N, C-alpha and C positions, 0 to 999 in steps of 0.2 A: 800703497798709494801715497803720494806726497802729502805730508802734513802741511797744509797751507798756512798754519799759524807760524811756522818756522821761517817764512820768507821775510819777516820783518827783520831789520838789521842790515848793516852795510858791510860788515867784515866777514871773517871766516866763520862758517857754521860748524858746530860740533855734531856729528852724525853717528848713529848706530846703524850699521849695515845689516840688514836682515835678508832672508831668502826672498827674492823678488820684490823687496820693498826696503825702505829705510825710515828711520825715526830721527827727527831732529831733536837733539838734546839741548843745544844752545843755538838761538836764532842767528842767522847770518845770510848773506847773499850767495856764498859760494863755498866749495871745499877745494882742497888742493890735491892735484894728482900726486900719488905716492912716488911716482918715478921721476916726473919732470918738474914738479912744483907748479905746474900751470894751474891757473884758477879755472874751476869748472862751475859755472852758474848752477844753482840747485835745480832750476827748471830744465837744464840740459843733462843732469846727472843720470847716467844709465848703466854705467859699468863700475862694479866694485867686487871686492872679495869679502865674503862673510868671515872666512877663517882668518884672514889677515887684517880685517877691519880697515881697508884702505880703498880709495877711489882711483879710477884710471880715466885719462882724458880721451883715449882712442882704443878701438878694438886691438890694434897692433901692439900698443903698450901693454894692455891687459894680457895678451897672448905671450909676449916676451917675458912678462913678470911671472906668469904661471909656468911657462916652459922655457927657462933661460938658456938651455943648451940646444933648443930646437934649431935656431938659426945657424949656430956654429956647425951642426951636423951636416947641413945642406952645402956649406962652403967647401 
């Protein structure tokens, strides 16, 4: 569950990504997508990798990051 105390702040939050949850280490309003650099508001954060400790803006980006050669095989 989202740590509501972490929503204070206006910059980038530092987050520890857990299985099915995340913990806010340093308060902020957003995290950055590991692939695109897009800002993801904490209240919209739903995709991340526990192993890589990184967030993703969209399901497509997460899929491409996890399986980088999958799209190339279809072409």
